[in-house]
MOPAC internal coordinates of N, CA, C and O (Angstrom, degrees):
PM7 1SCF
backbone

  N    0.0000 0     0.00 0     0.00 0    0    0    0
  C    1.4562 1     0.00 0     0.00 0    1    0    0
  C    1.5301 1   111.98 1     0.00 0    2    1    0
  O    1.2310 1   120.75 1  -170.05 1    3    2    1
  N    1.3216 1   116.17 1     9.95 1    3    2    1
  C    1.4707 1   122.25 1   174.55 1    5    3    2
  C    1.5268 1   113.32 1    58.51 1    6    5    3
  O    1.2310 1   121.47 1  -142.61 1    7    6    5
  N    1.3140 1   114.79 1    37.39 1    7    6    5
  C    1.4566 1   121.97 1   175.63 1    9    7    6
  C    1.5222 1   108.85 1  -100.37 1   10    9    7
  O    1.2310 1   120.31 1   -43.61 1   11   10    9
  N    1.3179 1   117.02 1   136.39 1   11   10    9
  C    1.4638 1   120.92 1   179.17 1   13   11   10
  C    1.5251 1   108.50 1   -67.78 1   14   13   11
  O    1.2310 1   121.03 1   -56.73 1   15   14   13
  N    1.3261 1   115.63 1   123.27 1   15   14   13
  C    1.4620 1   121.78 1  -179.42 1   17   15   14
  C    1.5287 1   111.90 1  -110.28 1   18   17   15
  O    1.2310 1   120.85 1   155.67 1   19   18   17
  N    1.3336 1   115.98 1   -24.33 1   19   18   17
  C    1.4607 1   120.32 1  -174.59 1   21   19   18
  C    1.5212 1   109.30 1  -160.61 1   22   21   19
  O    1.2310 1   120.43 1   -29.18 1   23   22   21
  N    1.3119 1   116.78 1   150.82 1   23   22   21
  C    1.4567 1   122.12 1   167.10 1   25   23   22
  C    1.5139 1   108.17 1  -150.83 1   26   25   23
  O    1.2310 1   121.12 1   -27.64 1   27   26   25
  N    1.3146 1   115.47 1   152.36 1   27   26   25
  C    1.4574 1   122.13 1  -179.63 1   29   27   26
  C    1.5212 1   108.46 1   -92.51 1   30   29   27
  O    1.2310 1   120.38 1   -52.51 1   31   30   29
  N    1.3087 1   116.88 1   127.49 1   31   30   29
  C    1.4641 1   121.14 1  -179.44 1   33   31   30
  C    1.5298 1   109.21 1  -103.80 1   34   33   31
  O    1.2310 1   120.59 1  -104.30 1   35   34   33
  N    1.3312 1   116.47 1    75.70 1   35   34   33
  C    1.4612 1   120.16 1  -179.81 1   37   35   34
  C    1.5255 1   110.15 1   -89.41 1   38   37   35
  O    1.2310 1   120.89 1   -17.12 1   39   38   37
  N    1.3189 1   115.90 1   162.88 1   39   38   37
  C    1.4657 1   120.28 1  -179.61 1   41   39   38
  C    1.5285 1   111.78 1   -68.20 1   42   41   39
  O    1.2310 1   120.05 1   157.75 1   43   42   41
  N    1.3183 1   117.50 1   -22.25 1   43   42   41
  C    1.4609 1   121.94 1  -178.72 1   45   43   42
  C    1.5287 1   112.59 1  -101.73 1   46   45   43
  O    1.2310 1   120.27 1  -160.09 1   47   46   45
  N    1.3019 1   117.09 1    19.91 1   47   46   45
  C    1.4640 1   121.46 1  -176.87 1   49   47   46
  C    1.5272 1   110.28 1   -57.04 1   50   49   47
  O    1.2310 1   120.27 1   -47.29 1   51   50   49
  N    1.3157 1   117.09 1   132.71 1   51   50   49
  C    1.4616 1   122.35 1  -176.71 1   53   51   50
  C    1.5250 1   111.18 1   -81.04 1   54   53   51
  O    1.2310 1   120.64 1   133.23 1   55   54   53
  N    1.3262 1   116.38 1   -46.77 1   55   54   53
  C    1.4593 1   121.45 1   179.56 1   57   55   54
  C    1.5305 1   108.14 1  -110.92 1   58   57   55
  O    1.2310 1   119.91 1   -70.29 1   59   58   57
  N    1.3217 1   117.78 1   109.71 1   59   58   57
  C    1.4693 1   120.58 1  -176.24 1   61   59   58
  C    1.5329 1   112.29 1   -59.81 1   62   61   59
  O    1.2310 1   121.24 1   -36.28 1   63   62   61
  N    1.3191 1   115.24 1   143.72 1   63   62   61
  C    1.4666 1   122.26 1   176.46 1   65   63   62
  C    1.5238 1   107.98 1  -137.40 1   66   65   63
  O    1.2310 1   121.12 1   -27.66 1   67   66   65
  N    1.3097 1   115.46 1   152.34 1   67   66   65
  C    1.4603 1   120.74 1   171.72 1   69   67   66
  C    1.5228 1   107.84 1  -119.09 1   70   69   67
  O    1.2310 1   120.63 1   -14.29 1   71   70   69
  N    1.3119 1   116.41 1   165.71 1   71   70   69
  C    1.4652 1   120.71 1   179.83 1   73   71   70
  C    1.5233 1   111.89 1   -60.99 1   74   73   71
  O    1.2310 1   120.23 1   161.01 1   75   74   73
  N    1.3147 1   117.17 1   -18.99 1   75   74   73
  C    1.4681 1   121.07 1  -179.27 1   77   75   74
  C    1.5298 1   112.30 1   -63.27 1   78   77   75
  O    1.2310 1   119.83 1   160.60 1   79   78   77
  N    1.3261 1   117.94 1   -19.40 1   79   78   77
  C    1.4663 1   120.56 1  -178.70 1   81   79   78
  C    1.5330 1   111.69 1   -75.10 1   82   81   79
  O    1.2310 1   120.16 1   158.46 1   83   82   81
  N    1.3302 1   117.29 1   -21.54 1   83   82   81
  C    1.4658 1   120.81 1   178.87 1   85   83   82
  C    1.5307 1   108.90 1   -60.24 1   86   85   83
  O    1.2310 1   121.30 1   -51.08 1   87   86   85
  N    1.3283 1   115.11 1   128.92 1   87   86   85
  C    1.4616 1   120.66 1  -179.79 1   89   87   86
  C    1.5156 1   114.12 1    93.18 1   90   89   87
  O    1.2310 1   120.34 1   170.22 1   91   90   89
  N    1.3155 1   116.96 1    -9.78 1   91   90   89
  C    1.4691 1   120.35 1   178.26 1   93   91   90
  C    1.5237 1   110.23 1   -93.22 1   94   93   91
  O    1.2310 1   120.72 1   -14.03 1   95   94   93
  N    1.3002 1   116.23 1   165.97 1   95   94   93
  C    1.4588 1   121.44 1   177.44 1   97   95   94
  C    1.5263 1   109.99 1   -70.80 1   98   97   95
  O    1.2310 1   121.04 1   -36.07 1   99   98   97
  N    1.3177 1   115.61 1   143.93 1   99   98   97
  C    1.4629 1   121.27 1  -177.56 1  101   99   98
  C    1.5355 1   111.43 1   -59.73 1  102  101   99
  O    1.2310 1   120.13 1   150.75 1  103  102  101
  N    1.3070 1   117.35 1   -29.25 1  103  102  101
  C    1.4614 1   120.56 1   179.50 1  105  103  102
  C    1.5288 1   111.64 1   -60.66 1  106  105  103
  O    1.2310 1   120.22 1   153.81 1  107  106  105
  N    1.3195 1   117.18 1   -26.19 1  107  106  105
  C    1.4610 1   121.04 1  -179.60 1  109  107  106
  C    1.5259 1   112.63 1   -74.53 1  110  109  107
  O    1.2310 1   120.22 1   174.35 1  111  110  109
  N    1.3202 1   117.18 1    -5.65 1  111  110  109
  C    1.4720 1   121.88 1   177.10 1  113  111  110
  C    1.5208 1   111.71 1   -89.42 1  114  113  111
  O    1.2310 1   120.15 1   175.21 1  115  114  113
  N    1.3115 1   117.31 1    -4.79 1  115  114  113
  C    1.4591 1   121.13 1  -171.67 1  117  115  114
  C    1.5210 1   111.39 1  -120.68 1  118  117  115
  O    1.2310 1   120.92 1   -28.40 1  119  118  117
  N    1.3339 1   115.85 1   151.60 1  119  118  117
  C    1.4661 1   119.15 1   176.28 1  121  119  118
  C    1.5276 1   110.35 1   -61.08 1  122  121  119
  O    1.2310 1   120.67 1   -34.47 1  123  122  121
  N    1.3002 1   116.33 1   145.53 1  123  122  121
  C    1.4646 1   121.46 1  -178.21 1  125  123  122
  C    1.5283 1   112.11 1   -52.66 1  126  125  123
  O    1.2310 1   120.43 1   143.77 1  127  126  125
  N    1.3399 1   116.77 1   -36.23 1  127  126  125
  C    1.4669 1   119.85 1  -177.21 1  129  127  126
  C    1.5275 1   113.33 1   -67.89 1  130  129  127
  O    1.2310 1   119.70 1   164.89 1  131  130  129
  N    1.3486 1   118.17 1   -15.11 1  131  130  129
  C    1.4649 1   119.75 1   179.70 1  133  131  130
  C    1.5281 1   113.42 1  -112.82 1  134  133  131
  O    1.2310 1   119.83 1  -179.39 1  135  134  133
  N    1.3174 1   117.93 1     0.61 1  135  134  133
  C    1.4679 1   120.89 1  -177.84 1  137  135  134
  C    1.5281 1   111.19 1   -61.13 1  138  137  135
  O    1.2310 1   119.71 1   144.14 1  139  138  137
  N    1.3250 1   118.16 1   -35.86 1  139  138  137
  C    1.4663 1   119.61 1   179.86 1  141  139  138
  C    1.5330 1   111.22 1   -63.54 1  142  141  139
  O    1.2310 1   119.92 1   147.13 1  143  142  141
  N    1.3273 1   117.76 1   -32.87 1  143  142  141
  C    1.4664 1   121.33 1   177.61 1  145  143  142
  C    1.5283 1   109.58 1   -70.64 1  146  145  143
  O    1.2310 1   120.40 1   135.38 1  147  146  145
  N    1.3232 1   116.84 1   -44.62 1  147  146  145
  C    1.4659 1   121.32 1   177.12 1  149  147  146
  C    1.5276 1   109.50 1   -58.42 1  150  149  147
  O    1.2310 1   120.27 1   134.61 1  151  150  149
  N    1.3184 1   117.09 1   -45.39 1  151  150  149
  C    1.4638 1   120.67 1   179.48 1  153  151  150
  C    1.5254 1   111.67 1   -61.71 1  154  153  151
  O    1.2310 1   119.95 1   140.84 1  155  154  153
  N    1.3200 1   117.70 1   -39.16 1  155  154  153
  C    1.4655 1   120.65 1   179.08 1  157  155  154
  C    1.5302 1   110.83 1   -64.66 1  158  157  155
  O    1.2310 1   120.67 1   137.32 1  159  158  157
  N    1.3238 1   116.32 1   -42.68 1  159  158  157
  C    1.4682 1   120.41 1   177.85 1  161  159  158
  C    1.5240 1   110.02 1   -61.27 1  162  161  159
  O    1.2310 1   120.30 1   131.98 1  163  162  161
  N    1.3241 1   117.03 1   -48.02 1  163  162  161
  C    1.4663 1   120.89 1  -179.15 1  165  163  162
  C    1.5235 1   111.37 1   -64.36 1  166  165  163
  O    1.2310 1   120.07 1   140.19 1  167  166  165
  N    1.3231 1   117.48 1   -39.81 1  167  166  165
  C    1.4719 1   120.91 1   176.64 1  169  167  166
  C    1.5271 1   110.57 1   -61.39 1  170  169  167
  O    1.2310 1   120.48 1   137.61 1  171  170  169
  N    1.3315 1   116.69 1   -42.39 1  171  170  169
  C    1.4672 1   120.82 1   177.81 1  173  171  170
  C    1.5259 1   110.99 1   -63.44 1  174  173  171
  O    1.2310 1   120.38 1   139.54 1  175  174  173
  N    1.3279 1   116.87 1   -40.46 1  175  174  173
  C    1.4633 1   120.63 1   177.14 1  177  175  174
  C    1.5294 1   110.29 1   -61.75 1  178  177  175
  O    1.2310 1   120.59 1   132.05 1  179  178  177
  N    1.3255 1   116.47 1   -47.95 1  179  178  177
  C    1.4684 1   120.70 1  -178.78 1  181  179  178
  C    1.5248 1   111.50 1   -60.18 1  182  181  179
  O    1.2310 1   120.57 1   140.05 1  183  182  181
  N    1.3229 1   116.52 1   -39.95 1  183  182  181
  C    1.4653 1   121.85 1  -177.45 1  185  183  182
  C    1.5266 1   112.24 1   -78.86 1  186  185  183
  O    1.2310 1   120.29 1   171.49 1  187  186  185
  N    1.3360 1   117.06 1    -8.51 1  187  186  185
  C    1.4581 1   120.39 1  -179.30 1  189  187  186
  C    1.5142 1   113.60 1    81.39 1  190  189  187
  O    1.2310 1   120.28 1  -168.57 1  191  190  189
  N    1.3169 1   117.07 1    11.43 1  191  190  189
  C    1.4601 1   121.32 1  -178.17 1  193  191  190
  C    1.5145 1   114.27 1   -73.91 1  194  193  191
  O    1.2310 1   120.82 1   158.93 1  195  194  193
  N    1.3123 1   116.04 1   -21.07 1  195  194  193
  C    1.4635 1   120.77 1   177.53 1  197  195  194
  C    1.5174 1   108.97 1  -161.02 1  198  197  195
  O    1.2310 1   121.39 1   -17.25 1  199  198  197
  N    1.3228 1   114.95 1   162.75 1  199  198  197
  C    1.4596 1   121.23 1   177.74 1  201  199  198
  C    1.5165 1   112.50 1  -119.35 1  202  201  199
  O    1.2310 1   120.39 1   168.57 1  203  202  201
  N    1.3345 1   116.86 1   -11.43 1  203  202  201
  C    1.4611 1   120.62 1   178.60 1  205  203  202
  C    1.5254 1   109.61 1  -141.72 1  206  205  203
  O    1.2310 1   121.59 1   -23.86 1  207  206  205
  N    1.2995 1   114.55 1   156.14 1  207  206  205
  C    1.4665 1   121.76 1   171.77 1  209  207  206
  C    1.5208 1   105.93 1  -146.05 1  210  209  207
  O    1.2310 1   120.70 1   -40.79 1  211  210  209
  N    1.3134 1   116.27 1   139.21 1  211  210  209
  C    1.4585 1   119.08 1  -179.61 1  213  211  210
  C    1.5181 1   110.40 1  -144.77 1  214  213  211
  O    1.2310 1   121.65 1   -33.18 1  215  214  213
  N    1.3081 1   114.45 1   146.82 1  215  214  213
  C    1.4574 1   121.01 1   176.37 1  217  215  214
  C    1.5153 1   108.08 1  -160.66 1  218  217  215
  O    1.2310 1   120.46 1    -8.08 1  219  218  217
  N    1.3087 1   116.73 1   171.92 1  219  218  217
  C    1.4585 1   121.04 1  -179.72 1  221  219  218
  C    1.5092 1   108.66 1  -141.54 1  222  221  219
  O    1.2310 1   121.64 1   -30.45 1  223  222  221
  N    1.3283 1   114.47 1   149.55 1  223  222  221
  C    1.4577 1   121.06 1  -177.91 1  225  223  222
  C    1.5240 1   109.64 1  -136.84 1  226  225  223
  O    1.2310 1   121.03 1   -26.48 1  227  226  225
  N    1.3254 1   115.64 1   153.52 1  227  226  225
  C    1.4608 1   121.38 1   169.76 1  229  227  226
  C    1.5190 1   107.12 1   -87.90 1  230  229  227
  O    1.2310 1   120.63 1   -53.32 1  231  230  229
  N    1.3273 1   116.39 1   126.68 1  231  230  229
  C    1.4548 1   120.88 1  -177.64 1  233  231  230
  C    1.5194 1   109.23 1  -138.80 1  234  233  231
  O    1.2310 1   121.05 1   -73.83 1  235  234  233
  N    1.3059 1   115.59 1   106.17 1  235  234  233
  C    1.4681 1   121.31 1   176.53 1  237  235  234
  C    1.5282 1   112.36 1    51.70 1  238  237  235
  O    1.2310 1   120.73 1  -133.54 1  239  238  237
  N    1.3238 1   116.21 1    46.46 1  239  238  237
  C    1.4599 1   120.96 1   177.43 1  241  239  238
  C    1.5166 1   114.74 1    82.91 1  242  241  239
  O    1.2310 1   120.15 1  -177.77 1  243  242  241
  N    1.3173 1   117.32 1     2.23 1  243  242  241
  C    1.4640 1   121.45 1   178.02 1  245  243  242
  C    1.5238 1   109.12 1  -111.64 1  246  245  243
  O    1.2310 1   121.14 1   -33.42 1  247  246  245
  N    1.3260 1   115.42 1   146.58 1  247  246  245
  C    1.4562 1   120.46 1   171.72 1  249  247  246
  C    1.5264 1   106.38 1   -97.29 1  250  249  247
  O    1.2310 1   120.67 1   -65.57 1  251  250  249
  N    1.3239 1   116.33 1   114.43 1  251  250  249
  C    1.4605 1   122.02 1  -173.89 1  253  251  250
  C    1.5243 1   109.26 1  -108.44 1  254  253  251
  O    1.2310 1   121.36 1   -56.48 1  255  254  253
  N    1.3262 1   115.01 1   123.52 1  255  254  253
  C    1.4593 1   123.53 1   179.52 1  257  255  254
  C    1.5251 1   107.16 1   -99.48 1  258  257  255
  O    1.2310 1   120.64 1   -56.07 1  259  258  257
  N    1.3300 1   116.38 1   123.93 1  259  258  257
  C    1.4575 1   122.17 1  -176.08 1  261  259  258
  C    1.5221 1   108.43 1  -120.60 1  262  261  259
  O    1.2310 1   121.20 1   -52.44 1  263  262  261
  N    1.3328 1   115.30 1   127.56 1  263  262  261
  C    1.4651 1   120.31 1   179.74 1  265  263  262
  C    1.5239 1   109.99 1  -128.88 1  266  265  263
  O    1.2310 1   121.41 1   -39.90 1  267  266  265
  N    1.3091 1   114.91 1   140.10 1  267  266  265
  C    1.4579 1   122.76 1   174.54 1  269  267  266
  C    1.5240 1   107.79 1  -116.39 1  270  269  267
  O    1.2310 1   120.77 1   -41.11 1  271  270  269
  N    1.3149 1   116.13 1   138.89 1  271  270  269
  C    1.4571 1   122.00 1   178.04 1  273  271  270
  C    1.5208 1   108.94 1  -128.53 1  274  273  271
  O    1.2310 1   120.48 1   -49.47 1  275  274  273
  N    1.3254 1   116.69 1   130.53 1  275  274  273
  C    1.4597 1   120.11 1   173.65 1  277  275  274
  C    1.5232 1   108.06 1   -72.04 1  278  277  275
  O    1.2310 1   120.61 1   -43.71 1  279  278  277
  N    1.3106 1   116.44 1   136.29 1  279  278  277
  C    1.4610 1   122.08 1   173.69 1  281  279  278
  C    1.5186 1   106.06 1  -103.44 1  282  281  279
  O    1.2310 1   121.22 1   -55.59 1  283  282  281
  N    1.3233 1   115.27 1   124.41 1  283  282  281
  C    1.4628 1   120.20 1  -175.18 1  285  283  282
  C    1.5262 1   111.08 1  -127.30 1  286  285  283
  O    1.2310 1   121.47 1   -25.33 1  287  286  285
  N    1.3272 1   114.80 1   154.67 1  287  286  285
  C    1.4675 1   120.58 1   174.40 1  289  287  286
  C    1.5239 1   108.79 1   -74.12 1  290  289  287
  O    1.2310 1   120.66 1    -6.31 1  291  290  289
  N    1.3111 1   116.34 1   173.69 1  291  290  289
  C    1.4678 1   120.70 1   176.76 1  293  291  290
  C    1.5187 1   111.37 1   -58.29 1  294  293  291
  O    1.2310 1   120.65 1   153.10 1  295  294  293
  N    1.3296 1   116.36 1   -26.90 1  295  294  293
  C    1.4649 1   121.53 1  -179.40 1  297  295  294
  C    1.5258 1   112.91 1   -89.54 1  298  297  295
  O    1.2310 1   120.41 1  -176.74 1  299  298  297
  N    1.3290 1   116.83 1     3.26 1  299  298  297
  C    1.4571 1   120.45 1   178.57 1  301  299  298
  C    1.5149 1   114.49 1    88.05 1  302  301  299
  O    1.2310 1   120.21 1  -175.82 1  303  302  301
  N    1.3277 1   117.21 1     4.18 1  303  302  301
  C    1.4628 1   120.84 1   179.38 1  305  303  302
  C    1.5319 1   109.66 1   -70.98 1  306  305  303
  O    1.2310 1   120.69 1   -46.90 1  307  306  305
  N    1.3127 1   116.28 1   133.10 1  307  306  305
  C    1.4628 1   121.25 1   179.27 1  309  307  306
  C    1.5239 1   109.81 1   -68.86 1  310  309  307
  O    1.2310 1   120.77 1   -55.01 1  311  310  309
  N    1.3265 1   116.13 1   124.99 1  311  310  309
  C    1.4602 1   121.79 1  -179.97 1  313  311  310
  C    1.5246 1   112.51 1  -108.43 1  314  313  311
  O    1.2310 1   120.90 1   151.53 1  315  314  313
  N    1.3226 1   115.88 1   -28.47 1  315  314  313
  C    1.4564 1   119.68 1  -177.50 1  317  315  314
  C    1.5086 1   110.61 1   165.93 1  318  317  315
  O    1.2310 1   121.35 1    17.63 1  319  318  317
  N    1.3083 1   115.02 1  -162.37 1  319  318  317
  C    1.4546 1   121.26 1  -172.29 1  321  319  318
  C    1.5242 1   109.99 1  -136.61 1  322  321  319
  O    1.2310 1   121.08 1   -35.19 1  323  322  321
  N    1.3172 1   115.54 1   144.81 1  323  322  321
  C    1.4572 1   122.56 1   172.78 1  325  323  322
  C    1.5223 1   107.06 1  -114.36 1  326  325  323
  O    1.2310 1   120.45 1   -52.18 1  327  326  325
  N    1.3210 1   116.75 1   127.82 1  327  326  325
  C    1.4621 1   121.40 1   177.76 1  329  327  326
  C    1.5222 1   108.70 1  -111.74 1  330  329  327
  O    1.2310 1   120.67 1   -48.47 1  331  330  329
  N    1.3340 1   116.32 1   131.53 1  331  330  329
  C    1.4611 1   122.23 1  -179.79 1  333  331  330
  C    1.5235 1   108.13 1  -124.69 1  334  333  331
  O    1.2310 1   120.58 1   -51.66 1  335  334  333
  N    1.3270 1   116.49 1   128.34 1  335  334  333
  C    1.4626 1   120.58 1   175.41 1  337  335  334
  C    1.5222 1   108.50 1  -119.75 1  338  337  335
  O    1.2310 1   121.26 1   -36.55 1  339  338  337
  N    1.3207 1   115.20 1   143.45 1  339  338  337
  C    1.4605 1   120.40 1  -176.84 1  341  339  338
  C    1.5210 1   109.41 1  -146.37 1  342  341  339
  O    1.2310 1   120.68 1   -46.01 1  343  342  341
  N    1.3253 1   116.31 1   133.99 1  343  342  341
  C    1.4606 1   121.74 1   172.39 1  345  343  342
  C    1.5267 1   106.76 1   -80.36 1  346  345  343
  O    1.2310 1   120.50 1   -69.06 1  347  346  345
  N    1.3228 1   116.64 1   110.94 1  347  346  345
  C    1.4694 1   120.37 1  -177.55 1  349  347  346
  C    1.5280 1   112.00 1  -106.88 1  350  349  347
  O    1.2310 1   120.57 1  -162.84 1  351  350  349
  N    1.3157 1   116.51 1    17.16 1  351  350  349
  C    1.4634 1   120.93 1  -179.10 1  353  351  350
  C    1.5224 1   111.26 1   -52.91 1  354  353  351
  O    1.2310 1   120.17 1   129.09 1  355  354  353
  N    1.3228 1   117.29 1   -50.91 1  355  354  353
  C    1.4671 1   120.63 1  -178.84 1  357  355  354
  C    1.5257 1   112.02 1   -69.30 1  358  357  355
  O    1.2310 1   119.91 1   147.74 1  359  358  357
  N    1.3215 1   117.78 1   -32.26 1  359  358  357
  C    1.4699 1   120.31 1   178.28 1  361  359  358
  C    1.5260 1   111.45 1   -63.28 1  362  361  359
  O    1.2310 1   120.64 1   145.13 1  363  362  361
  N    1.3171 1   116.38 1   -34.87 1  363  362  361
  C    1.4681 1   120.44 1   179.41 1  365  363  362
  C    1.5272 1   111.74 1   -64.35 1  366  365  363
  O    1.2310 1   119.91 1   159.56 1  367  366  365
  N    1.3131 1   117.77 1   -20.44 1  367  366  365
  C    1.4653 1   121.93 1  -177.71 1  369  367  366
  C    1.5273 1   112.88 1   -87.03 1  370  369  367
  O    1.2310 1   119.92 1   170.93 1  371  370  369
  N    1.3172 1   117.75 1    -9.07 1  371  370  369
  C    1.4659 1   121.16 1  -176.09 1  373  371  370
  C    1.5240 1   110.52 1   -67.61 1  374  373  371
  O    1.2310 1   121.27 1   -44.54 1  375  374  373
  N    1.3218 1   115.17 1   135.46 1  375  374  373
  C    1.4616 1   121.75 1   175.68 1  377  375  374
  C    1.5166 1   108.46 1  -133.50 1  378  377  375
  O    1.2310 1   120.76 1   -18.70 1  379  378  377
  N    1.3087 1   116.15 1   161.30 1  379  378  377
  C    1.4602 1   120.41 1   178.14 1  381  379  378
  C    1.5091 1   111.21 1    67.53 1  382  381  379
  O    1.2310 1   121.10 1    35.30 1  383  382  381
  N    1.3263 1   115.49 1  -144.70 1  383  382  381
  C    1.4565 1   119.17 1   179.56 1  385  383  382
  C    1.5185 1   110.49 1  -143.92 1  386  385  383
  O    1.2310 1   121.21 1   -23.44 1  387  386  385
  N    1.2969 1   115.29 1   156.56 1  387  386  385
  C    1.4603 1   122.89 1   173.32 1  389  387  386
  C    1.5136 1   105.23 1  -134.95 1  390  389  387
  O    1.2310 1   121.17 1   -60.13 1  391  390  389
  N    1.2926 1   115.37 1   119.87 1  391  390  389
  C    1.4622 1   120.20 1  -177.62 1  393  391  390
  C    1.5170 1   110.63 1   -89.46 1  394  393  391
  O    1.2310 1   121.42 1   -21.47 1  395  394  393
  N    1.3029 1   114.89 1   158.53 1  395  394  393
  C    1.4503 1   121.95 1   178.88 1  397  395  394
  C    1.5217 1   110.47 1   -52.14 1  398  397  395
  O    1.2310 1   120.51 1   -48.41 1  399  398  397
  N    1.3038 1   116.63 1   131.59 1  399  398  397
  C    1.4660 1   125.16 1   178.48 1  401  399  398
  C    1.5247 1   114.28 1    68.71 1  402  401  399
  O    1.2310 1   119.30 1  -167.40 1  403  402  401
  N    1.3199 1   118.94 1    12.60 1  403  402  401
  C    1.4776 1   121.32 1   174.62 1  405  403  402
  C    1.5102 1   109.86 1   -74.47 1  406  405  403
  O    1.2310 1   120.10 1   180.00 1  407  406  405

């Protein structure tokens, strides 16, 4: 039903949240100008047209990677959505390789 059930309150959180968002619709977590995009992603998830959506934005000097994942039952029924945001600014700077335990 696209209701916020949980969020992680880390010190590096990109988009601030308060406990007041619990129980509200996920659309209320987003700026009005992007709600139509969120709705399209959720509609696609409900219809089974996709299981993931990803995009990235420049935000105050940070490159922010945003991913949505459909959460489904064992039978494929749409249950909700998981949204993950990550500051990938430093990842974009990686060059070469670093092997495990190097």
